[in-house]
PAVEXSE-310083 format. One line per field, with one value per residue (C-alpha): x, y, z; residue in three letters; residue number from 1. Coordinates in pm, whole numbers, m for minus. Layout:
<gufis>
px <- [X:...]
py <- [Y:...]
pz <- [Z:...]
residuo <- [ala:...]
num <- [NUM:...]
</gufis>
This chain:
<gufis>
px <- [8480:8711:8752:9036:9283:9633:9916:10081:10460:10633:10998:11286:11539:11498:11813:11634:11383:11661:11832:11506:11487:11848:11774:11586:11911:12102:12070:12247:12539:12798:12651:12632:12990:13112:12903:13055:13406:13341:13210:13515:13722:13518:13563:13934:13991:13782:14021:14326:14216:14259:14594:14696:14601:14819:15108:15066:15056:15358:15570:15467:15308:15503:15838:15759:15884:15742:15961:15750:15438:15403:15401:15161:14925:14930:14844:14569:14423:14426:14245:13976:13924:13914:13666:13440:13440:13368:13069:12923:12976:12812:12506:12467:12511:12283:12011:12027:12002:11710:11504:11592:11510:11174:11091:11186:10998:10689:10706:10741:10459:10230:10307:10217:9890:9805:9871:9677:9335:8999:8991:9290:9101:8791:8979:9226:9114:9252:9382:9605:9757:9810:9999:10234:10292:10359:10479:10612:10824:10946:11065:11229:11429:11539:11668:11846:12027:12117:12145:12415:12597:12599:12676:12981:13098:13031:13193:13502:13536:13505:13756:13996:13971:14013:14315:14501:14413:14538:14857:14937:14813:14617:14543:14390:14194:14040:13942:13788:13589:13486:13131:13077:12956:12700:12590:12536:12313:12104:12078:11933:11671:11568:11556:11283:11077:11128:11043:10721:10614:10694:10504:10198:10265:10280:9975:9772:9900:9750:9415:9428:9501:9212:8986:9092:9016:8672:8591:8673:8507:8198:8165:7822:7685:7823:7646:7313:7311:7440:7725:7990:8006:8015:8279:8488:8465:8569:8855:8967:8984:9217:9435:9441:9592:9842:9935:9982:10193:10400:10469:10562:10803:10948:10997:11197:11406:11452:11562:11803:12009:12072:12181:12434:12553:12581:12787:13002:13063:13167:13418:13553:13572:13775:14015:14057:14109:14363:14514:14569:14754:14967:15062:15160:15365:15505:15407:15212:15255:15019:14933:14842:14604:14435:14418:14248:14003:13920:13881:13667:13435:13417:13409:13063:12935:12926:12793:12509:12455:12452:12207:11984:12012:11933:11617:11522:11583:11320:11073:11189:11155:10789:10755:10963:10745:10433:10580:10728:10407:10230:10501:10546:10173:10105:9791:9514:9469:9775:9883:10096:10457:10366:10091:10321:10598:10361:10131:10320:10166:9979:10300:10476:10203:10283:9973:10093:10029:9686:9402:9111:8818:8476:8292:8152:8136:8067:8031:8092:7997:8124:8124:8247:8282:8422:8495:8538:8203:7998:7908:7762:7746:7720:7761:7649:7622:7560:7637:7644:7694:7902:7695:7422:7283:7220:7033:7068:6782:6746:6747:7060:7305:7156:7486:7433:7754:7947:7857:7973:8292:8380:8315:8547:8805:8807:8770:8824:8599:8660:8586:8471:8577:8492:8562:8610:8563:8586:8917:8963:9033:9319:9505:9479:9641:9441:9538:9385:9047:9049:9165:8847:8624:8398:8258:8014:7956:7650:7852:8072:8423:8596:8957:9070:9125:8917:8626:8850:9118:8859:8715:9067:9144:8961:9205:9518:9596:9242:9231:9003:8771:8758:8659:8386:8256:8230:8055:7802:7740:7630:7436:7672:7815:7537:7560:7943:7932:7693:7960:8177:8498:8336:8561:8830:8601:8757:8546:8690:8803:8593:8387:8241:8165:7922:7586:7558:7389:7661:7931:7756:7738:8112:8199:7983:8182:8507:8397:8306:8598:8816:8550:8528:8403:8242:8035:7910:7650:7634:7307:7433:7098:6987:7116:7029:6727:6461:6567:6930:6808:6623:6939:7134:6864:6888:7269:7260:7077:7341:7642:7554:7490:7734:7889:7854:7685:7591:7342:7279:6945:6772:6529:6373:6270:6636:6639:6317:6515:6774:6817:6783:6687:6810:6634:6892:6801:7065:7313:7066:6881:6514:6366:6506:6375:6298:6098:5777:5833:5889:5580:5374:5507:5360:5629:5887:5992:5631:5560:5883:5818:5449:5520:5802:5588:5308:5550:5698:5353:5244:5558:5489:5129:5247:5509]
py <- [11907:11723:11880:11658:11846:11710:11749:12091:12123:12441:12356:12509:12274:11961:11748:11485:11436:11366:11130:10933:10930:10818:10484:10394:10452:10178:9926:10179:10259:10107:10271:10605:10571:10492:10778:11023:10896:10941:11295:11383:11260:11474:11780:11709:11704:12023:12184:12064:12201:12575:12490:12324:12647:12847:12610:12647:13030:13064:12799:12805:13148:13384:13203:13149:12791:12455:12243:11977:12055:11693:11552:11830:11748:11377:11444:11689:11434:11158:11388:11458:11084:11010:11293:11161:10815:10969:11161:10848:10655:10911:10944:10565:10534:10828:10686:10350:10516:10735:10449:10205:10450:10544:10173:10089:10379:10307:9941:10034:10287:10036:9776:10028:10109:9736:9738:10052:10017:10108:10421:10564:10535:10680:11007:11012:11071:10844:11144:11255:10907:10898:11230:11090:10761:10928:11289:11324:11007:11090:11433:11283:11022:11278:11525:11263:11092:11392:11624:11401:11407:11785:11833:11604:11772:12127:12094:11922:12189:12474:12319:12241:12591:12758:12540:12617:12989:13011:12834:13092:13415:13412:13789:13782:13470:13642:13940:13722:13512:13802:13781:13426:13531:13765:13479:13256:13513:13556:13177:13139:13405:13255:12895:12992:13162:12884:12605:12778:12828:12469:12328:12508:12376:12013:12057:12204:11937:11673:11856:11864:11490:11425:11643:11454:11123:11236:11393:11076:10829:11051:11143:10979:11157:11489:11450:11337:11634:11874:11980:12029:12409:12415:12141:12337:12650:12460:12297:12635:12768:12485:12512:12891:12837:12594:12852:13126:12904:12770:13117:13241:12949:13001:13375:13312:13047:13276:13568:13352:13231:13579:13710:13426:13506:13877:13813:13572:13844:14084:13825:13784:14163:14192:13924:14101:14444:14349:14064:14301:14536:14243:14154:14519:14527:14182:14034:13757:13596:13643:13271:13306:13594:13380:13097:13326:13464:13113:12988:13278:13241:12865:12886:13041:12785:12510:12776:12835:12459:12421:12711:12533:12208:12401:12537:12191:12045:12283:12142:11787:11840:11927:11597:11405:11530:11399:11067:10989:11094:10824:10555:10612:10616:10331:10120:10174:9797:9574:9247:9240:9122:8798:8722:8796:8581:8283:8324:8554:8853:8918:8913:8626:8408:8097:7910:7589:7752:7891:7725:7593:7836:7704:8037:8117:8496:8666:9036:9098:9444:9606:9984:10168:10525:10650:10989:11074:11140:10989:10640:10406:10098:10103:9786:9570:9193:8923:8552:8388:8013:7853:7805:8048:8311:8648:8922:9284:9523:9890:10243:10413:10495:10246:10057:9755:9803:9888:9553:9368:9577:9504:9132:9138:9339:9621:9826:9726:9792:10108:9888:9533:9218:9024:8651:8413:8052:8167:8355:8734:8795:9029:8713:8582:8733:8966:8756:8445:8613:8786:8463:8295:8584:8622:8971:9085:9460:9653:9804:9529:9617:9419:9462:9504:9159:8852:8700:8405:8636:8826:8511:8377:8704:8548:8258:8298:7926:7833:7586:7623:7363:7564:7875:7695:7528:7867:8019:7733:7764:8128:8066:8270:7988:8001:8372:8350:8065:8268:8536:8517:8421:8267:8287:8462:8761:9097:9283:9630:9886:9844:9579:9846:9595:9402:9488:9554:9218:9033:9208:9114:8747:8745:8918:8657:8377:8552:8558:8187:8042:8054:7857:8114:8025:8368:8525:8883:9020:9398:9490:9278:9269:9631:9760:9472:9367:9128:8839:8855:8891:8562:8393:8536:8435:8073:8101:8250:7948:7711:7930:8012:7653:7558:7906:8179:8459:8821:8973:9347:9363:9634:9401:9201:8925:8812:8733:8543:8219:8367:8181:8510:8860:9147:9482:9748:10102:10344:10061:9851:9528:9626:9311:8962:8637:8449:8605:8441:8526:8894:8912:8776:9049:9307:9558:9760:9466:9382:9740:9752:9420:9477:9825:9691:9395:9629:9850:9550:9417:9760:9778:9431:9534:9856:9667]
pz <- [10466:10705:11048:11170:11389:11369:11615:11605:11589:11702:11770:11581:11427:11639:11664:11875:11592:11344:11589:11609:11232:11180:11349:11030:10841:11026:10740:10519:10750:10518:10210:10388:10513:10162:10025:10275:10190:9816:9873:10081:9784:9544:9766:9811:9435:9401:9653:9456:9116:9207:9367:9039:8862:9106:9042:8664:8684:8915:8739:8372:8309:8533:8482:8111:8136:8013:8237:8411:8198:8081:8434:8541:8251:8338:8704:8602:8358:8621:8866:8603:8540:8915:8973:8694:8856:9198:9062:8898:9221:9452:9223:9226:9603:9688:9459:9637:9978:9867:9721:10000:10277:10123:10084:10443:10603:10394:10494:10863:10827:10657:10925:11194:11016:11032:11406:11498:11658:11507:11722:11530:11201:11365:11426:11134:10773:10501:10303:10587:10610:10233:10247:10510:10325:9988:9961:10318:10302:9949:10059:10366:10173:9913:10169:10381:10092:9875:10175:10319:9985:9964:10333:10324:10003:10126:10469:10327:10058:10308:10551:10266:10117:10456:10545:10219:10241:10601:10496:10231:10398:10725:10724:10378:10476:10780:10567:10296:10546:10772:10631:10765:11119:10959:10739:11044:11215:10899:10863:11215:11140:10809:10933:11181:10910:10655:10902:11007:10645:10545:10843:10712:10360:10476:10697:10410:10172:10402:10389:10008:9994:10234:10019:9704:9875:9992:9656:9461:9701:9730:9361:9323:9630:9505:9170:9315:9556:9287:9517:9246:9272:9654:9662:9414:9630:9941:9752:9617:9974:10079:9768:9817:10163:10009:9746:10007:10236:9945:9806:10153:10201:9851:9915:10231:10055:9753:9974:10171:9873:9716:10057:10078:9724:9803:10114:9912:9653:9931:10053:9700:9661:9983:9860:9527:9688:9951:9749:9455:9685:9804:9444:9370:9690:9598:9936:9760:9419:9126:9145:9514:9430:9163:9418:9675:9419:9304:9660:9782:9483:9532:9914:9905:9655:9924:10163:9917:9889:10267:10286:10034:10230:10545:10383:10257:10602:10735:10484:10556:10932:10881:10691:10948:11233:11062:10950:11292:11467:11265:11295:11669:11750:11989:11927:12183:12193:12208:12360:12674:12655:12836:12584:12287:12434:12469:12168:11928:11750:11424:11218:11395:11551:11754:11645:11801:12143:12056:12251:12047:12060:12153:12122:12469:12515:12850:12932:13305:13437:13117:13083:12776:12655:12324:12478:12842:13002:12714:12836:12577:12803:13180:13386:13094:13144:12886:12856:12513:12486:12210:11895:12008:11769:11931:11747:11855:11782:11867:11738:11602:11883:12127:12161:11930:11728:12043:12199:11888:11852:12213:12167:11863:12062:11810:12127:12489:12790:12991:13294:13349:13162:12849:12867:12577:12687:13049:13012:12997:12628:12721:12827:12472:12159:11935:11633:11795:11833:11494:11324:11455:11352:11048:10990:10720:10704:10591:10306:10160:10046:9776:9666:9307:9157:9080:9270:9358:9504:9708:9864:9931:10114:10412:10415:10207:10193:10083:9795:9493:9646:9973:9774:9579:9897:10072:9770:9756:10130:10090:9767:9548:9333:9072:8997:8986:8731:8515:8475:8164:8348:8656:8961:8753:8684:8774:9033:8964:9220:9534:9352:9121:8841:9061:9217:9591:9642:9449:9647:9970:9872:9789:10115:10289:10120:10217:10581:10597:10395:10711:10908:11194:11542:11595:11321:11301:11059:11088:10913:10624:10442:10487:10150:9915:9711:9839:9612:9729:10088:10058:9930:10226:10474:10354:10368:10721:10858:10713:10794:11155:11252:11528:11541:11802:11610:11659:11416:11415:11238:11041:10865:11148:10907:10906:11279:11341:11386:11627:11958:12146:12046:12262:12237:12326:12436:12568:12632:12832:12745:12780:12624:12569:12424:12104:11823:11939:12307:12228:12007:12294:12525:12285:12383:12189:11968:11886:11772:11573:11398:11316:11175:10956:10847:10738:10543:10359:10266:10138:9927:9780:9690:9522:9323]
residuo <- [met:asn:ser:tyr:lys:glu:gln:glu:phe:ser:lys:asn:phe:asp:phe:ser:leu:trp:arg:arg:leu:phe:lys:tyr:met:lys:pro:tyr:lys:lys:leu:leu:gly:leu:leu:ala:phe:val:met:ile:gly:val:ala:gly:ile:asp:val:val:phe:pro:trp:met:thr:lys:tyr:ala:ile:asp:asn:phe:val:val:asn:gln:ser:leu:glu:gly:leu:gly:arg:tyr:ser:leu:ile:tyr:gly:leu:leu:val:val:leu:gln:ser:phe:asn:ile:trp:leu:phe:ile:ser:leu:ala:gly:lys:val:glu:met:gly:leu:ala:tyr:asp:ile:arg:lys:ile:gly:phe:lys:arg:leu:gln:glu:leu:ser:phe:ser:tyr:tyr:asp:arg:thr:pro:val:gly:trp:leu:met:ala:arg:met:thr:ser:asp:ile:arg:arg:leu:ser:glu:val:ile:ser:trp:gly:leu:val:asp:thr:ala:trp:gly:leu:thr:met:met:ile:gly:phe:ala:ala:val:met:phe:tyr:tyr:asn:trp:lys:leu:thr:leu:leu:ser:leu:ser:val:val:pro:ile:leu:met:ile:ile:ser:ile:tyr:phe:gln:lys:lys:ile:leu:lys:ala:tyr:arg:gln:val:arg:lys:thr:asn:ser:lys:ile:thr:ala:ser:phe:ser:glu:gly:ile:ser:gly:ala:lys:thr:thr:lys:thr:leu:val:arg:glu:glu:glu:asn:leu:lys:glu:phe:glu:gln:ile:thr:gly:lys:met:lys:tyr:ser:ser:val:arg:ala:ala:ile:phe:ser:ala:leu:phe:leu:pro:ile:val:met:thr:leu:gly:ser:ile:gly:thr:gly:leu:ala:leu:trp:phe:gly:gly:lys:gly:val:leu:met:glu:thr:ile:ser:tyr:gly:thr:leu:val:leu:phe:leu:ser:tyr:thr:val:gln:phe:phe:glu:pro:val:arg:glu:leu:ala:arg:ile:phe:ala:glu:leu:gln:ala:ala:gln:ala:ser:ala:glu:arg:val:leu:ser:met:ile:glu:thr:glu:pro:asp:ile:met:asp:thr:glu:asp:val:ile:glu:lys:tyr:gly:asp:ala:phe:tyr:pro:lys:lys:glu:asn:trp:pro:glu:met:lys:gly:asn:val:thr:phe:lys:asn:val:ser:phe:glu:tyr:lys:glu:gly:glu:lys:val:leu:asp:asn:phe:asn:leu:glu:val:lys:ala:gly:glu:thr:ile:ala:leu:val:gly:glu:thr:gly:ser:gly:lys:ser:thr:ile:val:asn:leu:ala:cys:arg:phe:tyr:glu:pro:thr:ser:gly:lys:ile:leu:ile:asp:gly:val:asp:tyr:lys:glu:arg:pro:leu:ala:trp:leu:his:his:ser:leu:gly:tyr:val:leu:gln:thr:pro:his:leu:phe:ser:gly:thr:ile:lys:glu:asn:ile:arg:tyr:gly:lys:leu:asp:ala:thr:glu:met:asp:ile:ile:arg:ala:ala:lys:leu:val:asn:ser:his:asp:phe:ile:met:asn:leu:glu:lys:gly:tyr:asp:thr:glu:val:gly:glu:gly:gly:gly:lys:leu:ser:thr:gly:glu:lys:gln:leu:ile:ser:phe:ala:arg:ala:val:val:ala:asn:pro:lys:ile:phe:val:leu:asp:glu:ala:thr:ser:ser:ile:asp:thr:glu:thr:glu:lys:lys:ile:gln:his:ala:ile:gln:lys:val:leu:glu:gly:arg:thr:ser:phe:ile:ile:ala:his:arg:leu:ser:thr:ile:val:ser:ala:asp:arg:ile:leu:val:ile:arg:lys:gly:lys:val:val:glu:glu:gly:thr:his:gln:gln:leu:leu:lys:lys:arg:gly:tyr:tyr:tyr:arg:leu:tyr:thr:asn:gln:phe:lys:glu:glu:lys:gln:thr:glu:ile:leu:met]
num <- [1:2:3:4:5:6:7:8:9:10:11:12:13:14:15:16:17:18:19:20:21:22:23:24:25:26:27:28:29:30:31:32:33:34:35:36:37:38:39:40:41:42:43:44:45:46:47:48:49:50:51:52:53:54:55:56:57:58:59:60:61:62:63:64:65:66:67:68:69:70:71:72:73:74:75:76:77:78:79:80:81:82:83:84:85:86:87:88:89:90:91:92:93:94:95:96:97:98:99:100:101:102:103:104:105:106:107:108:109:110:111:112:113:114:115:116:117:118:119:120:121:122:123:124:125:126:127:128:129:130:131:132:133:134:135:136:137:138:139:140:141:142:143:144:145:146:147:148:149:150:151:152:153:154:155:156:157:158:159:160:161:162:163:164:165:166:167:168:169:170:171:172:173:174:175:176:177:178:179:180:181:182:183:184:185:186:187:188:189:190:191:192:193:194:195:196:197:198:199:200:201:202:203:204:205:206:207:208:209:210:211:212:213:214:215:216:217:218:219:220:221:222:223:224:225:226:227:228:229:230:231:232:233:234:235:236:237:238:239:240:241:242:243:244:245:246:247:248:249:250:251:252:253:254:255:256:257:258:259:260:261:262:263:264:265:266:267:268:269:270:271:272:273:274:275:276:277:278:279:280:281:282:283:284:285:286:287:288:289:290:291:292:293:294:295:296:297:298:299:300:301:302:303:304:305:306:307:308:309:310:311:312:313:314:315:316:317:318:319:320:321:322:323:324:325:326:327:328:329:330:331:332:333:334:335:336:337:338:339:340:341:342:343:344:345:346:347:348:349:350:351:352:353:354:355:356:357:358:359:360:361:362:363:364:365:366:367:368:369:370:371:372:373:374:375:376:377:378:379:380:381:382:383:384:385:386:387:388:389:390:391:392:393:394:395:396:397:398:399:400:401:402:403:404:405:406:407:408:409:410:411:412:413:414:415:416:417:418:419:420:421:422:423:424:425:426:427:428:429:430:431:432:433:434:435:436:437:438:439:440:441:442:443:444:445:446:447:448:449:450:451:452:453:454:455:456:457:458:459:460:461:462:463:464:465:466:467:468:469:470:471:472:473:474:475:476:477:478:479:480:481:482:483:484:485:486:487:488:489:490:491:492:493:494:495:496:497:498:499:500:501:502:503:504:505:506:507:508:509:510:511:512:513:514:515:516:517:518:519:520:521:522:523:524:525:526:527:528:529:530:531:532:533:534:535:536:537:538:539:540:541:542:543:544:545:546:547:548:549:550:551:552:553:554:555:556:557:558:559:560:561:562:563:564:565:566:567:568:569:570:571:572:573:574:575:576:577:578:579:580:581:582:583:584:585:586:587:588:589:590:591:592:593:594:595:596:597:598:599:600:601:602:603:604:605:606:607]
</gufis>
């Protein structure tokens, strides 16, 4: 199972975190201001209703008079209509804020995920990212929008109730609200417990999402290895932790609300006890007693709501911490301000300033380490001329992929320089290099949609003729036309409706449709059948002509025509030359090639 360790959060309620989050609410300032105004209006009318009851009791019931009842009824009716309109309005406004905020944060988060370097994805599982982009952001937008509604309503109600109560009888008000300080102390205690529990809930939720993702993507492997029972046990352990953390968080939340209600009842009881005495002693009116009872009962309703919001904020803070940690992660590889100013970035490129790429690539004293102290390359030097095809051969972990990844600027050297056309590639924009790059992976990935859409993914403005030309260049046009819908055939999720060889040919066409200056084949023929390999070998010779190319080879038969073959061992070039030159040396490459040649011939005989 996944062993990713995420950042730990241990702060109590963090106001600085919420200040950072509120900057994403700037587009909704007017809506939020209007929403707060509407909720103050709702609370104000809620404060007036008990006072209207007091007025009715003292003037109509106690005095046994109907004078002014018509005007009273009209005002009361108008307040009801106004309150109904206010409630409709705040639901509409809060819904807009909730949906808009979730949309904006997801868009910002997705943009940041496009900007982050390969190294971020090396250490962060997809499931953890999915949890942040879905459930964490949803919870965040809900709490911010509806939490603001209830907070504005609750605070206004409490201030309004307290003001009216103090106006009529300050002693009775102090007695009724004497439980509030106790409530504050209890709230501080519970918020610590609730926040800790909800942090664990969100953390475990990310693990469950990661486990789901791995389980679905690795379903075939699970079945072939008969791992279903073990996977289920491991999944039960994670969900068991989620259940424990969720129950713990729910218990603290469930205990908190009854305590608030109990203290509210004590406040109401004090008002009834001492207020009743006041009525008997005729120091307060019967209507004032009803007003106090109504207010003390209703006073603790917004307190309960604020307590609920407080508990939800603890859960939302755990989500906010994780969302912001993703959004605010800086890419390991990024252009300098000077480069962006001159050439633009991936989202707003200034292509008119981009220099034309020829394709010369130079490694100058390049060292690289993925982790501190684990050097993969040490003082590596290599010069590749424009249009030259370089094949990289070596055992797993020798540094072949590292060399290519550095040349593509998926990673940057720990020390030394890499030059493109004689200029340090850090002085050029990332988008410029990647725009001129064609990359075919060992395991091709296709997106849901048609074959045409997948090829066009390499160049979004490609015409139908461009797509067909690219497909013909890589020898995939014939098999595509034999399909029922041709280029409009749906490939399925991940290209599941096509064979591995067919997917590879389409990914090959996708890579060449943009006419890249630098081409990379990362063991692109290692997982396909011999017939498809022959098609790709013919295509490679046509495609690589005039392009700077790097081929990481598993099947050595694919690189016999390379301009230079580099044999890499422990980050060093131990042999270099053409296929024929290396065979004559009778060294490592010779042994590797002859052994593989024998194996292939034996396989052909057996078949």
